[in-house]
Structure formats: structure tokens, C-alpha cells
PDBQT receptor file of N, H, CA, C and O in Angstrom, charges set to zero:
ATOM      1  N   MET A   1      90.689 -96.727 -39.707  1.00  0.00    +0.000 N 
ATOM      2  CA  MET A   1      92.133 -96.862 -39.768  1.00  0.00    +0.000 C 
ATOM      3  C   MET A   1      92.514 -98.109 -40.555  1.00  0.00    +0.000 C 
ATOM      4  O   MET A   1      93.409 -98.081 -41.399  1.00  0.00    +0.000 OA
ATOM      5  N   LYS A   2      91.835 -99.173 -40.269  1.00  0.00    +0.000 N 
ATOM      6  H   LYS A   2      91.108 -99.196 -39.583  1.00  0.00    +0.000 HD
ATOM      7  CA  LYS A   2      92.160-100.442 -40.911  1.00  0.00    +0.000 C 
ATOM      8  C   LYS A   2      92.050-100.333 -42.434  1.00  0.00    +0.000 C 
ATOM      9  O   LYS A   2      92.824-100.950 -43.165  1.00  0.00    +0.000 OA
ATOM     10  N   ASP A   3      91.083 -99.543 -42.901  1.00  0.00    +0.000 N 
ATOM     11  H   ASP A   3      90.454 -99.042 -42.307  1.00  0.00    +0.000 HD
ATOM     12  CA  ASP A   3      90.869 -99.378 -44.342  1.00  0.00    +0.000 C 
ATOM     13  C   ASP A   3      91.748 -98.294 -44.948  1.00  0.00    +0.000 C 
ATOM     14  O   ASP A   3      91.652 -98.020 -46.144  1.00  0.00    +0.000 OA
ATOM     15  N   GLY A   4      92.602 -97.673 -44.142  1.00  0.00    +0.000 N 
ATOM     16  H   GLY A   4      92.680 -97.896 -43.170  1.00  0.00    +0.000 HD
ATOM     17  CA  GLY A   4      93.499 -96.653 -44.652  1.00  0.00    +0.000 C 
ATOM     18  C   GLY A   4      92.902 -95.258 -44.681  1.00  0.00    +0.000 C 
ATOM     19  O   GLY A   4      93.509 -94.328 -45.211  1.00  0.00    +0.000 OA
ATOM     20  N   ARG A   5      91.710 -95.113 -44.111  1.00  0.00    +0.000 N 
ATOM     21  H   ARG A   5      91.217 -95.868 -43.680  1.00  0.00    +0.000 HD
ATOM     22  CA  ARG A   5      91.100 -93.778 -44.072  1.00  0.00    +0.000 C 
ATOM     23  C   ARG A   5      91.647 -93.013 -42.865  1.00  0.00    +0.000 C 
ATOM     24  O   ARG A   5      91.874 -93.604 -41.809  1.00  0.00    +0.000 OA
ATOM     25  N   PRO A   6      91.860 -91.716 -43.012  1.00  0.00    +0.000 N 
ATOM     26  CA  PRO A   6      92.393 -90.925 -41.893  1.00  0.00    +0.000 C 
ATOM     27  C   PRO A   6      91.349 -90.764 -40.784  1.00  0.00    +0.000 C 
ATOM     28  O   PRO A   6      90.142 -90.763 -41.027  1.00  0.00    +0.000 OA
ATOM     29  N   LEU A   7      91.851 -90.632 -39.590  1.00  0.00    +0.000 N 
ATOM     30  H   LEU A   7      92.831 -90.633 -39.392  1.00  0.00    +0.000 HD
ATOM     31  CA  LEU A   7      90.979 -90.345 -38.454  1.00  0.00    +0.000 C 
ATOM     32  C   LEU A   7      90.611 -88.876 -38.489  1.00  0.00    +0.000 C 
ATOM     33  O   LEU A   7      91.454 -88.026 -38.777  1.00  0.00    +0.000 OA
ATOM     34  N   VAL A   8      89.382 -88.581 -38.202  1.00  0.00    +0.000 N 
ATOM     35  H   VAL A   8      88.697 -89.272 -37.968  1.00  0.00    +0.000 HD
ATOM     36  CA  VAL A   8      88.921 -87.203 -38.195  1.00  0.00    +0.000 C 
ATOM     37  C   VAL A   8      88.430 -86.874 -36.785  1.00  0.00    +0.000 C 
ATOM     38  O   VAL A   8      87.582 -87.569 -36.226  1.00  0.00    +0.000 OA
ATOM     39  N   PHE A   9      88.979 -85.808 -36.233  1.00  0.00    +0.000 N 
ATOM     40  H   PHE A   9      89.668 -85.243 -36.688  1.00  0.00    +0.000 HD
ATOM     41  CA  PHE A   9      88.594 -85.365 -34.899  1.00  0.00    +0.000 C 
ATOM     42  C   PHE A   9      88.033 -83.958 -34.990  1.00  0.00    +0.000 C 
ATOM     43  O   PHE A   9      88.506 -83.139 -35.779  1.00  0.00    +0.000 OA
ATOM     44  N   LEU A  10      87.032 -83.686 -34.187  1.00  0.00    +0.000 N 
ATOM     45  H   LEU A  10      86.648 -84.351 -33.547  1.00  0.00    +0.000 HD
ATOM     46  CA  LEU A  10      86.518 -82.325 -34.079  1.00  0.00    +0.000 C 
ATOM     47  C   LEU A  10      87.526 -81.496 -33.297  1.00  0.00    +0.000 C 
ATOM     48  O   LEU A  10      88.191 -81.998 -32.392  1.00  0.00    +0.000 OA
ATOM     49  N   GLU A  11      87.630 -80.236 -33.651  1.00  0.00    +0.000 N 
ATOM     50  H   GLU A  11      87.090 -79.827 -34.387  1.00  0.00    +0.000 HD
ATOM     51  CA  GLU A  11      88.562 -79.353 -32.950  1.00  0.00    +0.000 C 
ATOM     52  C   GLU A  11      88.258 -79.321 -31.457  1.00  0.00    +0.000 C 
ATOM     53  O   GLU A  11      89.177 -79.268 -30.639  1.00  0.00    +0.000 OA
ATOM     54  N   SER A  12      86.989 -79.352 -31.099  1.00  0.00    +0.000 N 
ATOM     55  H   SER A  12      86.243 -79.396 -31.763  1.00  0.00    +0.000 HD
ATOM     56  CA  SER A  12      86.600 -79.328 -29.683  1.00  0.00    +0.000 C 
ATOM     57  C   SER A  12      87.101 -80.569 -28.946  1.00  0.00    +0.000 C 
ATOM     58  O   SER A  12      87.451 -80.491 -27.768  1.00  0.00    +0.000 OA
ATOM     59  N   GLN A  13      87.136 -81.713 -29.631  1.00  0.00    +0.000 N 
ATOM     60  H   GLN A  13      86.852 -81.776 -30.588  1.00  0.00    +0.000 HD
ATOM     61  CA  GLN A  13      87.642 -82.940 -29.016  1.00  0.00    +0.000 C 
ATOM     62  C   GLN A  13      89.141 -82.829 -28.749  1.00  0.00    +0.000 C 
ATOM     63  O   GLN A  13      89.627 -83.224 -27.689  1.00  0.00    +0.000 OA
ATOM     64  N   VAL A  14      89.855 -82.293 -29.713  1.00  0.00    +0.000 N 
ATOM     65  H   VAL A  14      89.461 -81.972 -30.574  1.00  0.00    +0.000 HD
ATOM     66  CA  VAL A  14      91.304 -82.137 -29.561  1.00  0.00    +0.000 C 
ATOM     67  C   VAL A  14      91.606 -81.144 -28.435  1.00  0.00    +0.000 C 
ATOM     68  O   VAL A  14      92.505 -81.377 -27.628  1.00  0.00    +0.000 OA
ATOM     69  N   GLU A  15      90.863 -80.046 -28.380  1.00  0.00    +0.000 N 
ATOM     70  H   GLU A  15      90.132 -79.856 -29.035  1.00  0.00    +0.000 HD
ATOM     71  CA  GLU A  15      91.052 -79.047 -27.316  1.00  0.00    +0.000 C 
ATOM     72  C   GLU A  15      90.809 -79.655 -25.947  1.00  0.00    +0.000 C 
ATOM     73  O   GLU A  15      91.561 -79.387 -25.010  1.00  0.00    +0.000 OA
ATOM     74  N   GLN A  16      89.773 -80.468 -25.817  1.00  0.00    +0.000 N 
ATOM     75  H   GLN A  16      89.162 -80.686 -26.579  1.00  0.00    +0.000 HD
ATOM     76  CA  GLN A  16      89.439 -81.079 -24.534  1.00  0.00    +0.000 C 
ATOM     77  C   GLN A  16      90.564 -82.012 -24.063  1.00  0.00    +0.000 C 
ATOM     78  O   GLN A  16      90.948 -81.987 -22.893  1.00  0.00    +0.000 OA
ATOM     79  N   VAL A  17      91.075 -82.812 -24.959  1.00  0.00    +0.000 N 
ATOM     80  H   VAL A  17      90.763 -82.832 -25.909  1.00  0.00    +0.000 HD
ATOM     81  CA  VAL A  17      92.169 -83.725 -24.610  1.00  0.00    +0.000 C 
ATOM     82  C   VAL A  17      93.423 -82.930 -24.259  1.00  0.00    +0.000 C 
ATOM     83  O   VAL A  17      94.111 -83.256 -23.292  1.00  0.00    +0.000 OA
ATOM     84  N   ALA A  18      93.726 -81.892 -25.034  1.00  0.00    +0.000 N 
ATOM     85  H   ALA A  18      93.167 -81.627 -25.820  1.00  0.00    +0.000 HD
ATOM     86  CA  ALA A  18      94.911 -81.069 -24.778  1.00  0.00    +0.000 C 
ATOM     87  C   ALA A  18      94.820 -80.383 -23.421  1.00  0.00    +0.000 C 
ATOM     88  O   ALA A  18      95.818 -80.312 -22.703  1.00  0.00    +0.000 OA
ATOM     89  N   LYS A  19      93.646 -79.878 -23.056  1.00  0.00    +0.000 N 
ATOM     90  H   LYS A  19      92.835 -79.937 -23.640  1.00  0.00    +0.000 HD
ATOM     91  CA  LYS A  19      93.473 -79.233 -21.745  1.00  0.00    +0.000 C 
ATOM     92  C   LYS A  19      93.703 -80.227 -20.621  1.00  0.00    +0.000 C 
ATOM     93  O   LYS A  19      94.316 -79.897 -19.606  1.00  0.00    +0.000 OA
ATOM     94  N   GLY A  20      93.210 -81.446 -20.803  1.00  0.00    +0.000 N 
ATOM     95  H   GLY A  20      92.712 -81.715 -21.627  1.00  0.00    +0.000 HD
ATOM     96  CA  GLY A  20      93.419 -82.481 -19.786  1.00  0.00    +0.000 C 
ATOM     97  C   GLY A  20      94.890 -82.793 -19.596  1.00  0.00    +0.000 C 
ATOM     98  O   GLY A  20      95.357 -82.943 -18.467  1.00  0.00    +0.000 OA
ATOM     99  N   ILE A  21      95.620 -82.892 -20.693  1.00  0.00    +0.000 N 
ATOM    100  H   ILE A  21      95.240 -82.771 -21.610  1.00  0.00    +0.000 HD
ATOM    101  CA  ILE A  21      97.062 -83.160 -20.629  1.00  0.00    +0.000 C 
ATOM    102  C   ILE A  21      97.783 -81.991 -19.972  1.00  0.00    +0.000 C 
ATOM    103  O   ILE A  21      98.682 -82.193 -19.156  1.00  0.00    +0.000 OA
ATOM    104  N   GLU A  22      97.394 -80.776 -20.323  1.00  0.00    +0.000 N 
ATOM    105  H   GLU A  22      96.664 -80.612 -20.986  1.00  0.00    +0.000 HD
ATOM    106  CA  GLU A  22      98.017 -79.585 -19.735  1.00  0.00    +0.000 C 
ATOM    107  C   GLU A  22      97.795 -79.540 -18.223  1.00  0.00    +0.000 C 
ATOM    108  O   GLU A  22      98.725 -79.257 -17.467  1.00  0.00    +0.000 OA
ATOM    109  N   LYS A  23      96.569 -79.817 -17.784  1.00  0.00    +0.000 N 
ATOM    110  H   LYS A  23      95.814 -80.047 -18.398  1.00  0.00    +0.000 HD
ATOM    111  CA  LYS A  23      96.272 -79.792 -16.348  1.00  0.00    +0.000 C 
ATOM    112  C   LYS A  23      97.037 -80.879 -15.595  1.00  0.00    +0.000 C 
ATOM    113  O   LYS A  23      97.572 -80.635 -14.514  1.00  0.00    +0.000 OA
ATOM    114  N   GLN A  24      97.085 -82.074 -16.169  1.00  0.00    +0.000 N 
ATOM    115  H   GLN A  24      96.650 -82.272 -17.047  1.00  0.00    +0.000 HD
ATOM    116  CA  GLN A  24      97.799 -83.164 -15.513  1.00  0.00    +0.000 C 
ATOM    117  C   GLN A  24      99.291 -82.850 -15.411  1.00  0.00    +0.000 C 
ATOM    118  O   GLN A  24      99.912 -83.096 -14.377  1.00  0.00    +0.000 OA
ATOM    119  N   SER A  25      99.855 -82.312 -16.472  1.00  0.00    +0.000 N 
ATOM    120  H   SER A  25      99.351 -82.112 -17.312  1.00  0.00    +0.000 HD
ATOM    121  CA  SER A  25     101.268 -81.944 -16.470  1.00  0.00    +0.000 C 
ATOM    122  C   SER A  25     101.539 -80.864 -15.427  1.00  0.00    +0.000 C 
ATOM    123  O   SER A  25     102.513 -80.952 -14.678  1.00  0.00    +0.000 OA
ATOM    124  N   TYR A  26     100.676 -79.839 -15.375  1.00  0.00    +0.000 N 
ATOM    125  H   TYR A  26      99.885 -79.767 -15.983  1.00  0.00    +0.000 HD
ATOM    126  CA  TYR A  26     100.829 -78.767 -14.396  1.00  0.00    +0.000 C 
ATOM    127  C   TYR A  26     100.799 -79.346 -12.982  1.00  0.00    +0.000 C 
ATOM    128  O   TYR A  26     101.622 -78.990 -12.139  1.00  0.00    +0.000 OA
ATOM    129  N   PHE A  27      99.847 -80.238 -12.735  1.00  0.00    +0.000 N 
ATOM    130  H   PHE A  27      99.179 -80.527 -13.420  1.00  0.00    +0.000 HD
ATOM    131  CA  PHE A  27      99.731 -80.833 -11.401  1.00  0.00    +0.000 C 
ATOM    132  C   PHE A  27     101.006 -81.584 -11.041  1.00  0.00    +0.000 C 
ATOM    133  O   PHE A  27     101.559 -81.387  -9.958  1.00  0.00    +0.000 OA
ATOM    134  N   LEU A  28     101.472 -82.434 -11.933  1.00  0.00    +0.000 N 
ATOM    135  H   LEU A  28     101.023 -82.594 -12.812  1.00  0.00    +0.000 HD
ATOM    136  CA  LEU A  28     102.658 -83.243 -11.654  1.00  0.00    +0.000 C 
ATOM    137  C   LEU A  28     103.906 -82.400 -11.416  1.00  0.00    +0.000 C 
ATOM    138  O   LEU A  28     104.766 -82.776 -10.620  1.00  0.00    +0.000 OA
ATOM    139  N   LEU A  29     104.008 -81.271 -12.093  1.00  0.00    +0.000 N 
ATOM    140  H   LEU A  29     103.309 -80.965 -12.740  1.00  0.00    +0.000 HD
ATOM    141  CA  LEU A  29     105.180 -80.413 -11.945  1.00  0.00    +0.000 C 
ATOM    142  C   LEU A  29     105.111 -79.485 -10.734  1.00  0.00    +0.000 C 
ATOM    143  O   LEU A  29     106.145 -79.013 -10.264  1.00  0.00    +0.000 OA
ATOM    144  N   ASN A  30     103.895 -79.215 -10.217  1.00  0.00    +0.000 N 
ATOM    145  H   ASN A  30     103.054 -79.599 -10.599  1.00  0.00    +0.000 HD
ATOM    146  CA  ASN A  30     103.751 -78.192  -9.180  1.00  0.00    +0.000 C 
ATOM    147  C   ASN A  30     103.208 -78.659  -7.835  1.00  0.00    +0.000 C 
ATOM    148  O   ASN A  30     103.255 -77.902  -6.865  1.00  0.00    +0.000 OA
ATOM    149  N   PHE A  31     102.703 -79.865  -7.749  1.00  0.00    +0.000 N 
ATOM    150  H   PHE A  31     102.666 -80.481  -8.537  1.00  0.00    +0.000 HD
ATOM    151  CA  PHE A  31     102.141 -80.372  -6.497  1.00  0.00    +0.000 C 
ATOM    152  C   PHE A  31     103.247 -80.597  -5.483  1.00  0.00    +0.000 C 
ATOM    153  O   PHE A  31     104.265 -81.216  -5.793  1.00  0.00    +0.000 OA
ATOM    154  N   THR A  32     103.048 -80.092  -4.264  1.00  0.00    +0.000 N 
ATOM    155  H   THR A  32     102.222 -79.589  -4.012  1.00  0.00    +0.000 HD
ATOM    156  CA  THR A  32     103.999 -80.282  -3.179  1.00  0.00    +0.000 C 
ATOM    157  C   THR A  32     103.427 -81.334  -2.241  1.00  0.00    +0.000 C 
ATOM    158  O   THR A  32     102.474 -81.081  -1.504  1.00  0.00    +0.000 OA
ATOM    159  N   GLU A  33     104.021 -82.508  -2.281  1.00  0.00    +0.000 N 
ATOM    160  H   GLU A  33     104.795 -82.714  -2.880  1.00  0.00    +0.000 HD
ATOM    161  CA  GLU A  33     103.494 -83.624  -1.503  1.00  0.00    +0.000 C 
ATOM    162  C   GLU A  33     103.588 -83.382   0.003  1.00  0.00    +0.000 C 
ATOM    163  O   GLU A  33     102.722 -83.814   0.763  1.00  0.00    +0.000 OA
ATOM    164  N   LYS A  34     104.634 -82.694   0.422  1.00  0.00    +0.000 N 
ATOM    165  H   LYS A  34     105.337 -82.343  -0.196  1.00  0.00    +0.000 HD
ATOM    166  CA  LYS A  34     104.854 -82.470   1.860  1.00  0.00    +0.000 C 
ATOM    167  C   LYS A  34     103.649 -81.811   2.525  1.00  0.00    +0.000 C 
ATOM    168  O   LYS A  34     103.192 -82.259   3.577  1.00  0.00    +0.000 OA
ATOM    169  N   ASP A  35     103.136 -80.746   1.908  1.00  0.00    +0.000 N 
ATOM    170  H   ASP A  35     103.507 -80.382   1.054  1.00  0.00    +0.000 HD
ATOM    171  CA  ASP A  35     101.991 -80.055   2.522  1.00  0.00    +0.000 C 
ATOM    172  C   ASP A  35     100.705 -80.191   1.700  1.00  0.00    +0.000 C 
ATOM    173  O   ASP A  35      99.696 -79.554   2.002  1.00  0.00    +0.000 OA
ATOM    174  N   GLN A  36     100.756 -81.030   0.656  1.00  0.00    +0.000 N 
ATOM    175  H   GLN A  36     101.576 -81.547   0.410  1.00  0.00    +0.000 HD
ATOM    176  CA  GLN A  36      99.577 -81.309  -0.171  1.00  0.00    +0.000 C 
ATOM    177  C   GLN A  36      98.970 -80.034  -0.774  1.00  0.00    +0.000 C 
ATOM    178  O   GLN A  36      97.749 -79.879  -0.815  1.00  0.00    +0.000 OA
ATOM    179  N   THR A  37      99.837 -79.122  -1.242  1.00  0.00    +0.000 N 
ATOM    180  H   THR A  37     100.829 -79.247  -1.209  1.00  0.00    +0.000 HD
ATOM    181  CA  THR A  37      99.352 -77.885  -1.857  1.00  0.00    +0.000 C 
ATOM    182  C   THR A  37      99.890 -77.741  -3.268  1.00  0.00    +0.000 C 
ATOM    183  O   THR A  37     100.829 -78.421  -3.684  1.00  0.00    +0.000 OA
ATOM    184  N   ILE A  38      99.255 -76.826  -3.984  1.00  0.00    +0.000 N 
ATOM    185  H   ILE A  38      98.492 -76.274  -3.646  1.00  0.00    +0.000 HD
ATOM    186  CA  ILE A  38      99.646 -76.526  -5.354  1.00  0.00    +0.000 C 
ATOM    187  C   ILE A  38      99.254 -75.082  -5.635  1.00  0.00    +0.000 C 
ATOM    188  O   ILE A  38      98.228 -74.624  -5.133  1.00  0.00    +0.000 OA
ATOM    189  N   PRO A  39     100.039 -74.352  -6.421  1.00  0.00    +0.000 N 
ATOM    190  CA  PRO A  39      99.602 -73.006  -6.797  1.00  0.00    +0.000 C 
ATOM    191  C   PRO A  39      98.490 -73.115  -7.846  1.00  0.00    +0.000 C 
ATOM    192  O   PRO A  39      98.565 -73.925  -8.770  1.00  0.00    +0.000 OA
ATOM    193  N   CYS A  40      97.475 -72.295  -7.683  1.00  0.00    +0.000 N 
ATOM    194  H   CYS A  40      97.414 -71.637  -6.932  1.00  0.00    +0.000 HD
ATOM    195  CA  CYS A  40      96.365 -72.286  -8.630  1.00  0.00    +0.000 C 
ATOM    196  C   CYS A  40      96.891 -71.984 -10.031  1.00  0.00    +0.000 C 
ATOM    197  O   CYS A  40      97.734 -71.104 -10.204  1.00  0.00    +0.000 OA
ATOM    198  N   MET A  41      96.406 -72.696 -11.004  1.00  0.00    +0.000 N 
ATOM    199  H   MET A  41      95.721 -73.411 -10.863  1.00  0.00    +0.000 HD
ATOM    200  CA  MET A  41      96.846 -72.523 -12.385  1.00  0.00    +0.000 C 
ATOM    201  C   MET A  41      96.453 -71.159 -12.940  1.00  0.00    +0.000 C 
ATOM    202  O   MET A  41      97.073 -70.677 -13.888  1.00  0.00    +0.000 OA
ATOM    203  N   LYS A  42      95.423 -70.528 -12.359  1.00  0.00    +0.000 N 
ATOM    204  H   LYS A  42      94.919 -70.920 -11.589  1.00  0.00    +0.000 HD
ATOM    205  CA  LYS A  42      94.981 -69.216 -12.845  1.00  0.00    +0.000 C 
ATOM    206  C   LYS A  42      95.550 -68.067 -12.031  1.00  0.00    +0.000 C 
ATOM    207  O   LYS A  42      96.176 -67.164 -12.586  1.00  0.00    +0.000 OA
ATOM    208  N   CYS A  43      95.339 -68.089 -10.718  1.00  0.00    +0.000 N 
ATOM    209  H   CYS A  43      94.830 -68.822 -10.266  1.00  0.00    +0.000 HD
ATOM    210  CA  CYS A  43      95.711 -66.929  -9.900  1.00  0.00    +0.000 C 
ATOM    211  C   CYS A  43      97.043 -67.085  -9.161  1.00  0.00    +0.000 C 
ATOM    212  O   CYS A  43      97.596 -66.098  -8.676  1.00  0.00    +0.000 OA
ATOM    213  N   GLY A  44      97.564 -68.316  -9.070  1.00  0.00    +0.000 N 
ATOM    214  H   GLY A  44      97.114 -69.118  -9.464  1.00  0.00    +0.000 HD
ATOM    215  CA  GLY A  44      98.845 -68.545  -8.408  1.00  0.00    +0.000 C 
ATOM    216  C   GLY A  44      98.767 -68.758  -6.912  1.00  0.00    +0.000 C 
ATOM    217  O   GLY A  44      99.768 -69.113  -6.288  1.00  0.00    +0.000 OA
ATOM    218  N   LYS A  45      97.601 -68.551  -6.321  1.00  0.00    +0.000 N 
ATOM    219  H   LYS A  45      96.788 -68.263  -6.827  1.00  0.00    +0.000 HD
ATOM    220  CA  LYS A  45      97.433 -68.737  -4.875  1.00  0.00    +0.000 C 
ATOM    221  C   LYS A  45      97.537 -70.223  -4.539  1.00  0.00    +0.000 C 
ATOM    222  O   LYS A  45      96.906 -71.063  -5.182  1.00  0.00    +0.000 OA
ATOM    223  N   ARG A  46      98.355 -70.541  -3.506  1.00  0.00    +0.000 N 
ATOM    224  H   ARG A  46      98.867 -69.859  -2.984  1.00  0.00    +0.000 HD
ATOM    225  CA  ARG A  46      98.497 -71.945  -3.100  1.00  0.00    +0.000 C 
ATOM    226  C   ARG A  46      97.229 -72.394  -2.387  1.00  0.00    +0.000 C 
ATOM    227  O   ARG A  46      96.639 -71.644  -1.609  1.00  0.00    +0.000 OA
ATOM    228  N   PHE A  47      96.823 -73.619  -2.661  1.00  0.00    +0.000 N 
ATOM    229  H   PHE A  47      97.303 -74.229  -3.293  1.00  0.00    +0.000 HD
ATOM    230  CA  PHE A  47      95.651 -74.171  -1.987  1.00  0.00    +0.000 C 
ATOM    231  C   PHE A  47      95.883 -75.651  -1.725  1.00  0.00    +0.000 C 
ATOM    232  O   PHE A  47      96.699 -76.295  -2.384  1.00  0.00    +0.000 OA
ATOM    233  N   ALA A  48      95.152 -76.178  -0.750  1.00  0.00    +0.000 N 
ATOM    234  H   ALA A  48      94.489 -75.655  -0.214  1.00  0.00    +0.000 HD
ATOM    235  CA  ALA A  48      95.291 -77.579  -0.371  1.00  0.00    +0.000 C 
ATOM    236  C   ALA A  48      94.454 -78.453  -1.302  1.00  0.00    +0.000 C 
ATOM    237  O   ALA A  48      93.309 -78.135  -1.624  1.00  0.00    +0.000 OA
ATOM    238  N   THR A  49      95.046 -79.535  -1.712  1.00  0.00    +0.000 N 
ATOM    239  H   THR A  49      95.976 -79.793  -1.450  1.00  0.00    +0.000 HD
ATOM    240  CA  THR A  49      94.367 -80.536  -2.537  1.00  0.00    +0.000 C 
ATOM    241  C   THR A  49      94.981 -81.879  -2.208  1.00  0.00    +0.000 C 
ATOM    242  O   THR A  49      95.781 -81.977  -1.277  1.00  0.00    +0.000 OA
ATOM    243  N   ASP A  50      94.633 -82.902  -2.937  1.00  0.00    +0.000 N 
ATOM    244  H   ASP A  50      93.984 -82.823  -3.693  1.00  0.00    +0.000 HD
ATOM    245  CA  ASP A  50      95.307 -84.188  -2.749  1.00  0.00    +0.000 C 
ATOM    246  C   ASP A  50      95.671 -84.766  -4.101  1.00  0.00    +0.000 C 
ATOM    247  O   ASP A  50      95.118 -84.381  -5.131  1.00  0.00    +0.000 OA
ATOM    248  N   ASP A  51      96.603 -85.688  -4.081  1.00  0.00    +0.000 N 
ATOM    249  H   ASP A  51      97.053 -86.001  -3.244  1.00  0.00    +0.000 HD
ATOM    250  CA  ASP A  51      97.117 -86.201  -5.348  1.00  0.00    +0.000 C 
ATOM    251  C   ASP A  51      96.130 -87.099  -6.092  1.00  0.00    +0.000 C 
ATOM    252  O   ASP A  51      96.381 -87.450  -7.245  1.00  0.00    +0.000 OA
ATOM    253  N   GLU A  52      95.025 -87.476  -5.472  1.00  0.00    +0.000 N 
ATOM    254  H   GLU A  52      94.821 -87.191  -4.535  1.00  0.00    +0.000 HD
ATOM    255  CA  GLU A  52      94.029 -88.286  -6.176  1.00  0.00    +0.000 C 
ATOM    256  C   GLU A  52      93.106 -87.431  -7.032  1.00  0.00    +0.000 C 
ATOM    257  O   GLU A  52      92.697 -87.851  -8.114  1.00  0.00    +0.000 OA
ATOM    258  N   LYS A  53      92.776 -86.230  -6.556  1.00  0.00    +0.000 N 
ATOM    259  H   LYS A  53      93.109 -85.888  -5.677  1.00  0.00    +0.000 HD
ATOM    260  CA  LYS A  53      91.866 -85.360  -7.301  1.00  0.00    +0.000 C 
ATOM    261  C   LYS A  53      92.580 -84.586  -8.402  1.00  0.00    +0.000 C 
ATOM    262  O   LYS A  53      91.968 -84.233  -9.410  1.00  0.00    +0.000 OA
ATOM    263  N   GLU A  54      93.845 -84.325  -8.219  1.00  0.00    +0.000 N 
ATOM    264  H   GLU A  54      94.342 -84.611  -7.400  1.00  0.00    +0.000 HD
ATOM    265  CA  GLU A  54      94.659 -83.576  -9.183  1.00  0.00    +0.000 C 
ATOM    266  C   GLU A  54      94.008 -82.250  -9.604  1.00  0.00    +0.000 C 
ATOM    267  O   GLU A  54      93.976 -81.912 -10.788  1.00  0.00    +0.000 OA
ATOM    268  N   GLU A  55      93.493 -81.509  -8.621  1.00  0.00    +0.000 N 
ATOM    269  H   GLU A  55      93.519 -81.783  -7.660  1.00  0.00    +0.000 HD
ATOM    270  CA  GLU A  55      92.911 -80.201  -8.896  1.00  0.00    +0.000 C 
ATOM    271  C   GLU A  55      94.012 -79.207  -9.217  1.00  0.00    +0.000 C 
ATOM    272  O   GLU A  55      95.081 -79.250  -8.608  1.00  0.00    +0.000 OA
ATOM    273  N   VAL A  56      93.768 -78.315 -10.163  1.00  0.00    +0.000 N 
ATOM    274  H   VAL A  56      92.899 -78.280 -10.658  1.00  0.00    +0.000 HD
ATOM    275  CA  VAL A  56      94.761 -77.303 -10.516  1.00  0.00    +0.000 C 
ATOM    276  C   VAL A  56      94.218 -75.890 -10.357  1.00  0.00    +0.000 C 
ATOM    277  O   VAL A  56      94.952 -74.924 -10.563  1.00  0.00    +0.000 OA
ATOM    278  N   LEU A  57      92.955 -75.751  -9.999  1.00  0.00    +0.000 N 
ATOM    279  H   LEU A  57      92.358 -76.536  -9.832  1.00  0.00    +0.000 HD
ATOM    280  CA  LEU A  57      92.350 -74.445  -9.755  1.00  0.00    +0.000 C 
ATOM    281  C   LEU A  57      91.899 -74.358  -8.315  1.00  0.00    +0.000 C 
ATOM    282  O   LEU A  57      91.291 -75.292  -7.790  1.00  0.00    +0.000 OA
ATOM    283  N   CYS A  58      92.195 -73.232  -7.669  1.00  0.00    +0.000 N 
ATOM    284  H   CYS A  58      92.688 -72.473  -8.095  1.00  0.00    +0.000 HD
ATOM    285  CA  CYS A  58      91.748 -73.025  -6.298  1.00  0.00    +0.000 C 
ATOM    286  C   CYS A  58      90.209 -72.956  -6.309  1.00  0.00    +0.000 C 
ATOM    287  O   CYS A  58      89.607 -72.745  -7.362  1.00  0.00    +0.000 OA
ATOM    288  N   PRO A  59      89.583 -73.131  -5.150  1.00  0.00    +0.000 N 
ATOM    289  CA  PRO A  59      88.119 -73.101  -5.118  1.00  0.00    +0.000 C 
ATOM    290  C   PRO A  59      87.511 -71.829  -5.721  1.00  0.00    +0.000 C 
ATOM    291  O   PRO A  59      86.472 -71.906  -6.377  1.00  0.00    +0.000 OA
ATOM    292  N   SER A  60      88.134 -70.655  -5.513  1.00  0.00    +0.000 N 
ATOM    293  H   SER A  60      88.977 -70.592  -4.979  1.00  0.00    +0.000 HD
ATOM    294  CA  SER A  60      87.616 -69.405  -6.080  1.00  0.00    +0.000 C 
ATOM    295  C   SER A  60      87.619 -69.429  -7.602  1.00  0.00    +0.000 C 
ATOM    296  O   SER A  60      86.615 -69.097  -8.233  1.00  0.00    +0.000 OA
ATOM    297  N   CYS A  61      88.734 -69.816  -8.187  1.00  0.00    +0.000 N 
ATOM    298  H   CYS A  61      89.549 -70.086  -7.674  1.00  0.00    +0.000 HD
ATOM    299  CA  CYS A  61      88.843 -69.854  -9.642  1.00  0.00    +0.000 C 
ATOM    300  C   CYS A  61      87.976 -70.961 -10.245  1.00  0.00    +0.000 C 
ATOM    301  O   CYS A  61      87.432 -70.805 -11.338  1.00  0.00    +0.000 OA
ATOM    302  N   ALA A  62      87.850 -72.079  -9.526  1.00  0.00    +0.000 N 
ATOM    303  H   ALA A  62      88.291 -72.206  -8.637  1.00  0.00    +0.000 HD
ATOM    304  CA  ALA A  62      87.033 -73.182 -10.014  1.00  0.00    +0.000 C 
ATOM    305  C   ALA A  62      85.568 -72.757 -10.122  1.00  0.00    +0.000 C 
ATOM    306  O   ALA A  62      84.864 -73.179 -11.039  1.00  0.00    +0.000 OA
ATOM    307  N   LEU A  63      85.115 -71.930  -9.196  1.00  0.00    +0.000 N 
ATOM    308  H   LEU A  63      85.687 -71.587  -8.451  1.00  0.00    +0.000 HD
ATOM    309  CA  LEU A  63      83.728 -71.443  -9.242  1.00  0.00    +0.000 C 
ATOM    310  C   LEU A  63      83.464 -70.567 -10.454  1.00  0.00    +0.000 C 
ATOM    311  O   LEU A  63      82.343 -70.514 -10.959  1.00  0.00    +0.000 OA
ATOM    312  N   LYS A  64      84.496 -69.883 -10.918  1.00  0.00    +0.000 N 
ATOM    313  H   LYS A  64      85.407 -69.926 -10.508  1.00  0.00    +0.000 HD
ATOM    314  CA  LYS A  64      84.355 -68.981 -12.058  1.00  0.00    +0.000 C 
ATOM    315  C   LYS A  64      84.345 -69.726 -13.392  1.00  0.00    +0.000 C 
ATOM    316  O   LYS A  64      83.981 -69.146 -14.414  1.00  0.00    +0.000 OA
ATOM    317  N   GLU A  65      84.731 -70.976 -13.400  1.00  0.00    +0.000 N 
ATOM    318  H   GLU A  65      85.028 -71.447 -12.569  1.00  0.00    +0.000 HD
ATOM    319  CA  GLU A  65      84.794 -71.758 -14.639  1.00  0.00    +0.000 C 
ATOM    320  C   GLU A  65      83.430 -72.194 -15.093  1.00  0.00    +0.000 C 
ATOM    321  O   GLU A  65      83.305 -72.862 -16.120  1.00  0.00    +0.000 OA
TER     322      GLU A  65
């Protein structure tokens, strides 16, 4: 950057960062603090989690990943 050369990123790197941002955004918009649940990002089933782990997939869907 300092020399004026453009930064080059692999598509896989950009995808990984984008997925992380998408998951974090989904968690922040859908987490219910009162009962510590969130609808699964894949199947929609509500499951218990906590705000420190920021999980967005229920245990069933997470196993399939």
C-alpha cells in the first residue's frame, strides 16, 4: 500500500470475511436476550445459545456443515 501497489485478495479470503460479517449481523439482528435464543440461519428453528458464542446454526444444521 505504501508503495502505491493495490492490495490483492484471494476470492476465498473475501468470501470467508463476508460470511463472518453476515453471521455476526444475523446474530445481532435476531438474538433474543430474554430467553437467549435465536432462529437457526438455515432451518429457522429456534435454539438456545449465548451472546458470547454468537452461534447462528442450530446443533443439527451445524453438524451438517
